[in-house]
C-alpha positions as CSV (number, residue, x, y, z in Angstrom):
1,M,-12.8,36.8,-5.0
2,E,-15.4,36.3,-2.1
3,R,-18.0,37.7,-4.6
4,K,-16.9,35.3,-7.4
5,M,-17.0,32.4,-5.0
6,A,-20.6,33.5,-4.0
7,M,-21.5,33.5,-7.8
8,L,-20.4,29.9,-8.2
9,E,-22.5,28.8,-4.9
10,T,-25.7,29.9,-6.6
11,K,-25.3,27.5,-9.3
12,I,-27.1,24.2,-9.3
13,K,-25.3,22.0,-6.9
14,G,-23.5,18.9,-8.3
15,G,-25.0,15.7,-7.3
16,S,-28.2,17.4,-6.1
17,F,-30.1,15.7,-9.0
18,V,-30.7,12.8,-6.8
19,I,-32.5,14.6,-4.0
20,E,-33.9,17.4,-5.8
21,D,-36.1,18.0,-8.8
22,V,-35.1,20.3,-11.9
23,E,-37.3,22.0,-14.2
24,P,-36.8,21.5,-17.8
25,E,-36.0,25.3,-18.5
26,A,-33.0,24.6,-16.3
27,I,-30.9,22.4,-18.5
28,V,-29.2,23.0,-21.9
29,T,-30.5,20.9,-24.8
30,P,-29.6,20.8,-28.5
31,E,-32.7,22.5,-29.3
32,D,-31.1,25.7,-27.6
33,F,-28.3,26.0,-29.6
34,S,-27.8,29.4,-31.0
35,E,-27.2,30.4,-34.6
36,E,-23.4,31.1,-34.0
37,Q,-23.3,27.5,-32.3
38,R,-25.1,25.9,-35.4
39,M,-22.6,27.9,-37.8
40,M,-19.5,26.5,-35.8
41,V,-20.8,22.9,-36.5
42,E,-21.1,23.6,-40.0
43,T,-17.4,25.0,-40.0
44,T,-16.2,21.7,-38.2
45,R,-18.1,19.5,-40.5
46,D,-17.0,21.2,-43.7
47,Y,-13.3,20.8,-42.3
48,V,-13.6,17.1,-41.5
49,E,-15.3,16.5,-44.8
50,G,-13.1,18.5,-47.0
51,E,-9.8,18.4,-45.5
52,V,-9.5,15.3,-43.2
53,L,-11.7,12.3,-45.0
54,P,-9.8,12.8,-48.2
55,N,-6.7,11.9,-46.1
56,D,-8.5,9.0,-44.0
57,E,-6.1,6.3,-45.2
58,A,-2.9,8.2,-44.9
59,L,-4.0,9.4,-41.3
60,E,-5.0,5.7,-40.3
61,K,-1.4,5.0,-41.0
62,L,-0.3,7.6,-38.6
63,D,1.7,10.3,-40.7
64,Y,3.0,12.8,-38.4
65,E,3.5,15.5,-41.0
66,L,0.0,15.2,-42.4
67,T,-1.6,15.1,-38.8
68,V,0.2,18.1,-37.7
69,K,-0.6,20.0,-41.1
70,L,-4.3,19.2,-40.5
71,M,-4.2,20.0,-37.0
72,R,-2.8,23.6,-38.1
73,K,-5.3,23.9,-40.7
74,A,-7.9,23.4,-37.9
75,G,-6.2,26.1,-35.9
76,E,-6.7,28.5,-38.7
77,L,-10.5,27.9,-38.7
78,G,-10.5,28.4,-34.8
79,L,-11.2,24.8,-33.9
80,L,-8.2,24.5,-31.8
81,G,-8.7,27.8,-29.8
82,A,-12.4,27.4,-28.7
83,D,-11.6,27.0,-24.9
84,I,-8.7,29.4,-25.0
85,P,-9.5,33.2,-24.0
86,E,-9.5,35.8,-26.7
87,E,-6.9,37.8,-24.9
88,Y,-4.4,34.7,-25.6
89,G,-5.5,34.1,-29.2
90,G,-8.4,31.8,-28.8
91,L,-12.1,32.2,-29.4
92,G,-13.1,32.2,-25.8
93,L,-16.2,30.3,-26.6
94,D,-18.7,28.6,-24.1
95,K,-18.2,25.0,-23.2
96,V,-21.4,24.0,-25.0
97,S,-19.9,25.3,-28.2
98,S,-16.5,23.6,-27.8
99,T,-18.5,20.2,-26.8
100,L,-20.4,20.5,-30.1
101,I,-16.9,20.9,-32.0
102,G,-15.7,17.8,-30.2
103,E,-18.9,15.9,-31.4
104,T,-18.6,16.8,-34.9
105,L,-15.0,16.0,-35.1
106,T,-15.4,12.3,-34.2
107,K,-16.2,11.4,-37.8
108,A,-12.4,11.8,-38.2
109,S,-11.6,8.6,-36.2
110,G,-8.4,8.6,-34.5
111,F,-7.3,12.0,-35.9
112,A,-10.2,13.4,-33.8
113,L,-8.5,12.2,-30.7
114,S,-5.2,14.0,-31.7
115,I,-7.1,17.2,-31.8
116,G,-9.3,16.5,-28.8
117,A,-6.1,15.7,-26.6
118,H,-4.5,18.7,-27.8
119,V,-7.5,21.4,-27.0
120,G,-8.5,19.3,-24.0
121,I,-6.4,17.8,-21.5
122,G,-3.2,19.3,-23.3
123,T,-4.3,22.8,-23.2
124,L,-6.5,23.4,-20.4
125,P,-4.2,23.0,-17.5
126,I,-2.4,26.0,-18.9
127,V,-5.8,28.0,-19.7
128,F,-7.1,27.1,-16.1
129,F,-3.8,27.0,-14.1
130,G,-1.1,28.7,-15.8
131,T,0.5,31.9,-14.7
132,P,-0.2,35.1,-17.2
133,E,3.5,34.5,-18.4
134,Q,2.8,31.0,-19.1
135,K,-0.5,31.8,-20.8
136,S,1.3,34.5,-22.9
137,K,4.2,32.3,-23.8
138,Y,2.1,29.1,-24.8
139,L,-1.6,29.5,-25.5
140,P,-1.3,31.9,-28.5
141,D,0.8,28.9,-30.2
142,L,-1.6,26.2,-29.0
143,A,-4.6,28.1,-30.5
144,T,-3.1,28.2,-33.7
145,G,-1.6,24.8,-33.8
146,A,2.0,26.3,-34.5
147,K,2.7,24.0,-31.1
148,I,0.8,20.8,-30.2
149,A,0.1,19.6,-26.8
150,A,0.0,16.4,-24.9
151,Y,-0.9,15.3,-21.2
152,C,1.4,12.9,-19.4
153,L,0.0,11.4,-16.2
154,T,0.0,7.7,-16.7
155,E,3.2,5.6,-15.6
156,P,4.1,1.9,-15.8
157,S,3.2,1.2,-12.2
158,S,0.5,3.9,-11.7
159,G,-2.5,4.0,-14.0
160,S,-5.6,4.4,-12.1
161,D,-3.6,5.2,-8.8
162,A,-2.2,8.3,-10.5
163,L,-0.9,9.6,-7.4
164,G,1.5,6.7,-7.0
165,A,3.6,8.2,-9.7
166,K,7.5,7.7,-9.3
167,T,8.6,10.3,-11.7
168,T,10.6,12.8,-9.4
169,A,11.5,16.5,-9.7
170,K,14.4,17.9,-7.4
171,L,15.1,21.7,-7.3
172,S,18.7,22.6,-8.5
173,E,21.1,24.0,-5.9
174,D,20.9,27.5,-7.7
175,G,17.1,27.4,-7.7
176,S,16.9,27.9,-11.3
177,H,15.4,24.7,-12.6
178,Y,13.9,21.3,-11.5
179,V,15.6,18.1,-12.5
180,L,13.2,15.6,-13.8
181,N,13.8,11.7,-13.9
182,G,11.3,9.0,-14.5
183,S,8.9,7.7,-17.5
184,K,5.4,8.1,-18.8
185,I,3.4,5.6,-21.0
186,F,0.5,5.7,-23.3
187,I,0.8,9.6,-23.9
188,T,-1.4,10.6,-26.8
189,N,0.2,13.1,-29.4
190,A,3.5,12.1,-28.0
191,G,5.1,11.4,-31.3
192,F,4.7,15.0,-32.5
193,A,3.7,17.2,-29.6
194,D,5.9,20.2,-28.7
195,I,4.3,21.0,-25.1
196,F,3.9,18.2,-22.5
197,I,2.0,18.7,-19.3
198,V,4.1,16.3,-16.8
199,Y,3.3,15.3,-13.4
200,A,6.2,14.5,-11.0
201,K,6.7,14.5,-7.5
202,V,9.0,17.1,-6.1
203,D,11.5,15.5,-3.7
204,G,9.8,12.1,-4.3
205,K,6.6,13.2,-2.3
206,D,4.9,16.5,-3.5
207,F,2.8,15.6,-6.7
208,T,3.3,18.6,-9.0
209,A,2.6,19.6,-12.7
210,F,5.2,20.9,-15.1
211,I,5.3,22.1,-18.6
212,V,8.0,20.4,-20.6
213,E,9.1,21.4,-23.7
214,R,10.2,18.9,-26.7
215,G,14.0,19.2,-27.2
216,M,14.9,19.7,-23.6
217,E,18.2,17.8,-23.0
218,G,17.4,14.2,-21.4
219,F,13.9,14.2,-22.6
220,T,13.2,11.5,-25.2
221,I,10.3,9.7,-26.9
222,G,9.8,6.3,-27.3
223,P,8.2,4.2,-30.1
224,E,4.7,4.2,-31.1
225,E,2.5,1.5,-29.2
226,K,0.8,-0.9,-31.5
227,K,-2.7,-0.6,-30.7
228,M,-6.1,-2.3,-31.0
229,G,-7.9,0.9,-32.3
230,I,-7.5,4.7,-32.6
231,K,-4.6,3.9,-35.3
232,G,-4.7,7.4,-36.5
233,S,-3.5,8.8,-33.2
234,S,0.0,8.9,-31.9
235,T,0.6,6.9,-28.5
236,C,4.2,6.7,-27.1
237,P,6.2,6.3,-23.8
238,L,8.4,9.2,-22.6
239,F,11.6,9.2,-20.7
240,F,13.1,11.8,-18.5
241,E,16.8,11.5,-17.5
242,D,17.9,14.5,-15.6
243,V,15.6,16.8,-17.8
244,K,16.4,20.5,-16.6
245,V,12.8,22.3,-16.5
246,P,12.9,25.9,-15.8
247,V,11.3,26.9,-12.5
248,G,9.3,29.3,-14.4
249,N,7.5,26.1,-16.0
250,L,6.2,24.8,-12.7
251,L,2.3,24.7,-13.3
252,G,0.2,25.7,-10.2
253,E,1.8,25.2,-6.8
254,I,4.1,22.5,-5.4
255,G,2.2,19.5,-4.2
256,R,-1.0,20.6,-5.9
257,G,-0.7,18.8,-9.0
258,H,-3.5,16.5,-8.2
259,V,-5.9,19.7,-8.3
260,I,-4.7,20.1,-11.9
261,A,-4.8,16.5,-12.9
262,F,-8.2,15.4,-11.4
263,N,-10.0,18.5,-12.6
264,I,-8.7,18.4,-16.1
265,L,-9.5,14.8,-16.2
266,N,-13.1,15.7,-15.2
267,I,-13.3,18.2,-18.1
268,G,-11.7,15.2,-20.5
269,R,-14.6,12.8,-19.1
270,F,-17.4,14.9,-20.4
271,K,-15.8,15.7,-23.5
272,L,-15.1,11.9,-24.0
273,G,-19.0,11.7,-23.9
274,A,-19.3,14.2,-26.6
275,G,-16.8,12.1,-28.6
276,C,-18.6,8.9,-28.0
277,L,-22.1,10.7,-29.1
278,G,-20.7,11.7,-32.4
279,A,-19.4,8.1,-33.1
280,A,-22.6,6.7,-32.2
281,K,-24.6,8.7,-34.6
282,E,-22.4,7.8,-37.3
283,A,-22.5,4.2,-36.6
284,I,-26.4,4.6,-36.9
285,E,-26.1,6.3,-40.1
286,L,-23.8,3.6,-41.6
287,S,-26.1,1.0,-40.2
288,A,-29.2,2.3,-41.3
289,K,-28.0,2.9,-44.7
290,Y,-26.5,-0.5,-45.1
291,A,-29.4,-2.3,-43.9
292,N,-31.6,-0.5,-46.5
293,E,-29.3,-1.6,-49.0
294,R,-28.7,-5.1,-48.3
295,T,-31.1,-7.8,-49.0
296,Q,-31.7,-11.2,-47.6
297,F,-34.6,-13.6,-48.6
298,G,-35.5,-11.1,-51.1
299,K,-36.4,-8.3,-48.9
300,A,-34.3,-5.4,-47.4
301,L,-32.8,-6.1,-44.0
302,T,-34.8,-3.1,-42.6
303,S,-38.0,-4.9,-43.5
304,F,-37.1,-7.6,-40.7
305,P,-38.3,-6.6,-37.0
306,L,-35.1,-7.7,-35.1
307,I,-33.3,-5.5,-37.3
308,G,-35.4,-2.6,-36.9
309,K,-35.3,-3.2,-33.1
310,K,-31.5,-2.9,-33.1
311,L,-31.7,0.4,-35.0
312,A,-34.4,1.7,-32.5
313,E,-32.3,0.8,-29.6
314,M,-29.3,2.1,-30.8
315,N,-31.2,5.4,-31.4
316,I,-32.5,5.7,-28.0
317,H,-29.1,5.0,-26.5
318,T,-27.7,7.9,-28.6
319,Y,-30.8,10.3,-27.7
320,V,-30.0,9.6,-24.0
321,T,-26.4,10.2,-24.2
322,E,-27.1,13.6,-26.2
323,C,-29.3,14.6,-23.6
324,M,-26.9,14.0,-20.9
325,V,-23.9,15.4,-22.4
326,Y,-25.4,18.8,-23.2
327,R,-27.0,19.0,-19.9
328,T,-23.7,18.5,-18.4
329,S,-21.9,21.0,-20.7
330,G,-24.3,23.4,-19.7
331,L,-23.6,22.8,-16.0
332,V,-19.9,23.3,-16.5
333,D,-20.4,26.3,-18.6
334,A,-22.4,27.9,-16.0
335,A,-19.8,27.1,-13.4
336,L,-16.8,28.7,-15.8
337,K,-18.4,31.5,-17.7
338,D,-17.9,34.1,-15.2
339,I,-14.3,33.5,-14.5
340,D,-11.8,36.1,-15.4
341,H,-8.7,34.0,-16.7
342,Q,-6.2,37.1,-16.3
343,Q,-6.7,37.4,-12.4
344,P,-4.4,35.5,-10.1
345,D,-7.3,33.3,-8.4
346,S,-8.6,32.1,-11.9
347,G,-7.0,28.7,-11.1
348,Q,-8.6,28.3,-7.9
349,L,-12.1,29.3,-9.2
350,S,-11.8,26.9,-12.2
351,A,-10.9,24.2,-10.0
352,K,-14.0,24.9,-7.7
353,G,-16.2,25.2,-10.8
354,I,-15.1,22.0,-12.4
355,A,-15.0,20.1,-9.0
356,E,-18.6,20.9,-8.5
357,Y,-19.7,18.7,-11.6
358,A,-17.1,16.1,-11.1
359,L,-19.4,13.2,-10.6
360,E,-21.6,14.4,-13.5
361,C,-18.6,14.2,-15.7
362,S,-18.1,10.9,-14.5
363,I,-21.4,9.6,-15.0
364,N,-21.1,10.8,-18.7
365,K,-17.9,9.2,-19.2
366,V,-19.4,5.8,-18.1
367,F,-22.8,6.0,-19.8
368,A,-21.6,7.4,-23.2
369,S,-18.6,4.9,-23.4
370,E,-20.9,2.0,-22.8
371,A,-23.8,3.3,-24.9
372,L,-21.2,3.6,-27.6
373,D,-19.8,0.2,-27.1
374,F,-23.6,-1.1,-27.3
375,V,-24.3,0.8,-30.5
376,A,-21.1,-0.1,-32.4
377,D,-21.4,-3.8,-31.6
378,E,-25.0,-4.0,-32.9
379,G,-23.7,-1.8,-35.8
380,V,-21.3,-4.7,-36.7
381,Q,-24.1,-7.4,-36.1
382,I,-26.3,-5.5,-38.6
383,H,-23.4,-5.4,-41.1
384,G,-23.0,-9.2,-40.5
385,G,-19.8,-10.6,-41.9
386,Y,-19.0,-7.3,-43.7
387,G,-19.0,-5.6,-40.4
388,F,-16.0,-7.6,-39.4
389,T,-14.2,-6.5,-42.4
390,Q,-12.1,-3.1,-42.7
391,E,-13.9,-2.4,-46.1
392,Y,-16.7,-1.2,-43.8
393,K,-16.0,1.6,-41.6
394,I,-18.3,0.1,-38.7
395,E,-15.4,-2.2,-38.0
396,R,-13.2,0.6,-37.1
397,I,-15.8,2.2,-35.0
398,Y,-16.1,-1.0,-33.1
399,R,-12.4,-1.0,-32.5
400,D,-11.9,2.6,-31.6
401,S,-14.7,2.5,-29.2
402,R,-13.1,0.2,-26.8
403,I,-10.5,2.6,-25.4
404,N,-13.2,4.9,-24.0
405,R,-13.9,2.7,-21.0
406,I,-10.2,2.7,-20.1
407,F,-9.0,6.2,-20.5
408,E,-9.8,9.2,-18.6
409,G,-10.1,6.8,-15.6
410,T,-11.4,3.2,-16.1
411,N,-15.2,3.1,-15.8
412,E,-14.6,1.0,-12.7
413,I,-12.7,3.7,-11.1
414,N,-15.3,6.2,-12.3
415,R,-18.1,4.0,-10.6
416,L,-16.3,4.3,-7.3
417,L,-15.7,7.8,-7.6
418,I,-19.4,8.9,-8.2
419,P,-20.9,7.7,-5.1
420,G,-17.6,8.7,-3.3
421,T,-17.8,12.2,-4.4
422,L,-21.5,12.6,-3.4
423,L,-20.8,11.0,0.2
424,K,-17.9,13.5,0.4
425,K,-20.0,16.5,-0.4
426,A,-22.6,15.3,2.0
427,A,-20.0,15.0,4.6
428,K,-18.8,18.6,3.9
429,G,-22.4,20.0,4.3
430,E,-22.9,20.8,0.7
431,L,-25.7,18.4,0.3
432,P,-28.4,17.4,2.6
433,L,-28.1,13.8,1.4
434,M,-28.2,12.0,4.9
435,Q,-31.1,14.2,6.0
436,K,-33.1,13.3,2.9
437,A,-32.4,9.5,3.4
438,Q,-33.4,9.8,7.0
439,A,-36.6,11.7,6.1
440,L,-37.4,8.8,3.6
441,Q,-37.5,6.3,6.2
442,S,-40.5,7.5,7.6
443,D,-42.4,7.6,4.2
444,L,-41.4,4.2,2.9
445,M,-44.2,2.4,4.7
446,S,-47.0,4.6,3.1
447,I,-48.5,3.3,-0.1
448,V,-47.1,4.8,-3.3
449,S,-49.7,5.8,-5.9
450,V,-48.8,5.1,-9.6
451,P,-50.4,7.8,-11.8
452,D,-52.6,6.2,-14.8
453,S,-50.8,6.5,-17.9
454,G,-53.5,9.0,-19.6
455,G,-51.1,12.0,-19.2
456,V,-48.1,12.3,-21.5
457,L,-44.8,11.2,-19.7
458,E,-46.8,11.4,-16.2
459,Q,-46.0,7.9,-15.4
460,E,-42.3,8.3,-16.4
461,G,-41.9,11.3,-14.3
462,H,-43.3,9.3,-11.3
463,L,-40.7,6.7,-12.2
464,V,-37.7,9.2,-12.1
465,S,-39.3,10.4,-8.7
466,M,-39.3,6.8,-7.4
467,A,-35.8,6.1,-9.0
468,K,-34.3,8.8,-6.5
469,K,-36.3,7.3,-3.6
470,V,-34.7,3.9,-4.4
471,F,-31.2,5.3,-4.4
472,L,-31.6,7.0,-1.2
473,M,-33.2,4.0,0.3
474,I,-30.4,1.8,-0.8
475,G,-27.6,4.3,-0.1
476,G,-29.1,5.1,3.4
477,L,-28.8,1.5,4.3
478,A,-25.5,1.1,3.1
479,A,-24.1,4.1,5.0
480,Q,-26.0,2.8,8.1
481,K,-24.8,-0.6,7.6
482,Y,-21.1,0.1,6.7
483,G,-20.3,3.6,7.9
484,A,-16.8,4.5,6.9
485,A,-16.0,0.8,6.1
486,L,-18.4,1.4,2.8
487,E,-15.3,2.4,0.7
488,K,-14.2,-1.2,0.9
489,Q,-17.7,-2.7,-0.3
490,Q,-16.9,-1.9,-3.9
491,E,-19.9,-4.0,-5.4
492,I,-22.4,-1.9,-3.4
493,L,-20.7,1.4,-4.4
494,S,-20.9,0.2,-8.2
495,N,-24.3,-0.5,-7.5
496,L,-25.1,2.9,-6.1
497,A,-23.0,4.5,-8.8
498,D,-25.3,2.6,-11.6
499,L,-28.5,3.9,-9.6
500,M,-27.2,7.5,-9.8
501,I,-26.4,7.0,-13.6
502,A,-29.7,5.8,-14.3
503,V,-31.3,8.5,-12.5
504,Y,-29.3,11.2,-14.1
505,A,-30.0,9.5,-17.7
506,M,-33.8,9.2,-16.8
507,E,-34.2,12.6,-15.8
508,S,-32.2,14.2,-18.6
509,V,-34.1,12.5,-21.2
510,L,-37.5,13.4,-19.3
511,L,-36.5,17.1,-19.0
512,R,-35.5,17.4,-22.6
513,T,-38.4,15.8,-23.8
514,R,-40.8,18.0,-21.8
515,K,-38.7,21.0,-23.0
516,L,-39.7,19.7,-26.7
517,I,-43.3,19.4,-25.8
518,A,-43.6,22.8,-24.4
519,K,-41.8,24.2,-27.3
520,G,-43.4,22.4,-30.4
521,G,-46.3,20.2,-29.1
522,E,-46.9,16.7,-28.3
523,A,-47.2,15.8,-31.9
524,K,-43.9,17.1,-32.9
525,A,-42.2,15.4,-30.2
526,K,-43.7,12.1,-30.7
527,L,-40.6,10.4,-31.4
528,A,-38.8,11.8,-28.3
529,V,-41.8,10.8,-26.2
530,Q,-41.5,7.1,-27.6
531,M,-37.9,6.9,-26.7
532,T,-38.1,8.6,-23.4
533,T,-41.1,6.4,-22.5
534,V,-38.9,3.1,-23.5
535,Y,-35.9,4.2,-22.0
536,V,-37.4,5.2,-18.5
537,H,-39.1,2.1,-18.2
538,E,-36.2,0.0,-19.1
539,A,-33.9,1.7,-17.0
540,F,-36.1,1.5,-13.9
541,A,-36.4,-2.3,-14.3
542,D,-32.5,-2.2,-14.2
543,I,-32.8,-0.1,-11.0
544,E,-35.2,-2.6,-9.5
545,R,-32.6,-5.5,-10.3
546,I,-29.8,-3.4,-8.9
547,A,-31.7,-2.7,-5.8
548,K,-32.8,-6.3,-5.0
549,E,-29.2,-7.6,-5.5
550,S,-27.8,-4.7,-3.2
551,L,-30.7,-5.6,-0.4
552,A,-29.7,-9.3,-0.8
553,A,-26.2,-8.3,0.0
554,M,-26.7,-6.2,2.9
555,E,-29.8,-7.9,4.7
556,S,-31.2,-11.4,5.4
557,G,-34.4,-13.1,6.9
558,D,-37.2,-10.9,7.9
559,M,-35.2,-7.6,7.3
560,L,-34.6,-8.5,3.8
561,R,-38.3,-9.4,3.2
562,T,-39.3,-6.3,4.8
563,Q,-36.9,-4.1,2.5
564,L,-38.4,-5.9,-0.4
565,S,-41.8,-5.3,0.3
566,I,-40.9,-1.7,0.4
567,L,-38.9,-1.9,-2.8
568,K,-42.0,-3.4,-4.5
569,K,-44.1,-0.7,-3.6
570,L,-41.5,2.1,-4.9
571,A,-41.2,-0.1,-8.1
572,K,-44.9,-0.4,-8.9
573,N,-45.8,0.6,-12.4
574,S,-47.7,-0.2,-15.3
575,P,-46.1,-1.9,-18.3
576,I,-46.0,-0.3,-21.9
577,D,-46.0,-1.9,-25.3
578,S,-42.4,-1.1,-26.0
579,V,-42.6,-3.5,-29.0
580,S,-44.8,-1.2,-31.0
581,M,-43.1,1.7,-29.9
582,K,-39.6,0.4,-31.1
583,R,-41.1,-0.4,-34.3
584,E,-42.3,3.2,-34.7
585,I,-38.8,4.4,-33.6
586,A,-37.1,2.1,-36.0
587,A,-39.4,3.2,-39.0
588,R,-38.2,6.7,-38.5
589,V,-34.5,5.8,-38.4
590,I,-34.9,3.7,-41.6
591,Q,-36.7,6.4,-43.3
592,S,-34.1,9.2,-42.5
593,E,-31.0,6.7,-42.7
594,K,-29.5,8.7,-39.6
595,Y,-29.8,9.3,-36.0
596,A,-33.4,10.7,-35.6
597,V,-35.1,13.1,-32.9
598,S,-38.2,13.9,-34.7
């Protein structure tokens, strides 16, 4: 086990992107997809277009029987077993492949969520933390869809505060089973699921996970919630009244349920990012096609620069999201790929590997969900009045999008987790964060040279470097001023999170585009270069604004003026002609009538 732990230690450290530079070759990008991975995309796309979309109307009305039937069809194709090891009936694919499947499924709207919840948060707790007996018993059926899974964490009085759960579990006198009492709400797949991952407190205090089966006496499922969106997915409350759960169904260790819950949520967060990516691509395609067909004042909508600007910005947001999602999937894949799930220490190793990139998973969740909201909103705007009607799918994408900022931990909670996780890693000595912040202080008074804009992406690389310095500057001041009380300064923590999100996004898009240039030359990568240039400059403007707001909250008088002067030096850059660049980006999207990278 020590050897395996050492292997994990050699991976890129989670959170290190704020203090270290990364080479383009170190990240996974869509251009790296293998032929096998591309074939999996085709299989998924054929399944969605051939099996799911013809039943779209019925699925949106929440037909349990049809949903289960189509999920089992997905199981026959291997789409439910990507993350399940081969020895338990799955395909044992890498995380990049399963992310690709998740992205491609999103065209199936709410039905995609049914599959996503089943293969992700529903099945992975058993994959990562189940005993060999539990894996042998449940995983083969979960891989085929013979059994459907659900994840049950949220309660009426505990949403973001998951550990405040009130559902209890008490060991029977003969030691043969646990007696569960309590309730859960907002449970995806509840209406037709067979296997439920349920969290309860043993003796009212030890937060623990259990595998509960449909049909256990005292276990009842409430009515469907009437939701704003994702209408094609089942969402019900659950009730437990003296439910007897065999001791063999205890998942993981007593009192260690949080290890399972939070690490599975981390996986769910970056997979949610993939779902948002797929939906954003569809919204661009729908909007570009509509704008080409719709005429006003005798001309196609796409001939108007402001419509083009919207399509360009939608495409840029989606490109950045794609860069982040596959960079993160590559990191998680590297952390988990060497784990033998038949070994007794696999759960511990899985938890360590997933936790390593917890803040990157949160970053993906926040950025992708807000990017999709932006893209969907602009898509509705391009459709005009028709976008407000159910005749056009962009209306559904808009409604379905809204939940993404709420589930898998609200964006507000994730914004607190991002800097909080980084500070904990620093406190444990896993990252030299404070040392880097202190070293920066001696350099801040020196003049920052700005490269001219002659070299391709040279200035953008400089801005990414300066963005990291700005984060260290603001983060260092916050840690110095507030100390342990920083956790109470939620506005500052949220600003630090936004700085980290921007750094990760800027660097991800820069690295991918540099990789594209190295592979095919600058001319072929022209569109990517333009999108990278625009995004990095606009994101850096946000960084400067956030930094100013943070400084004004922490300092005053001469000290504030001094800090603002330093920030001004760090933020010095040459402006770009984003208007012309966005027009060229828009022209490519309009021509292709879909999301475009080249």
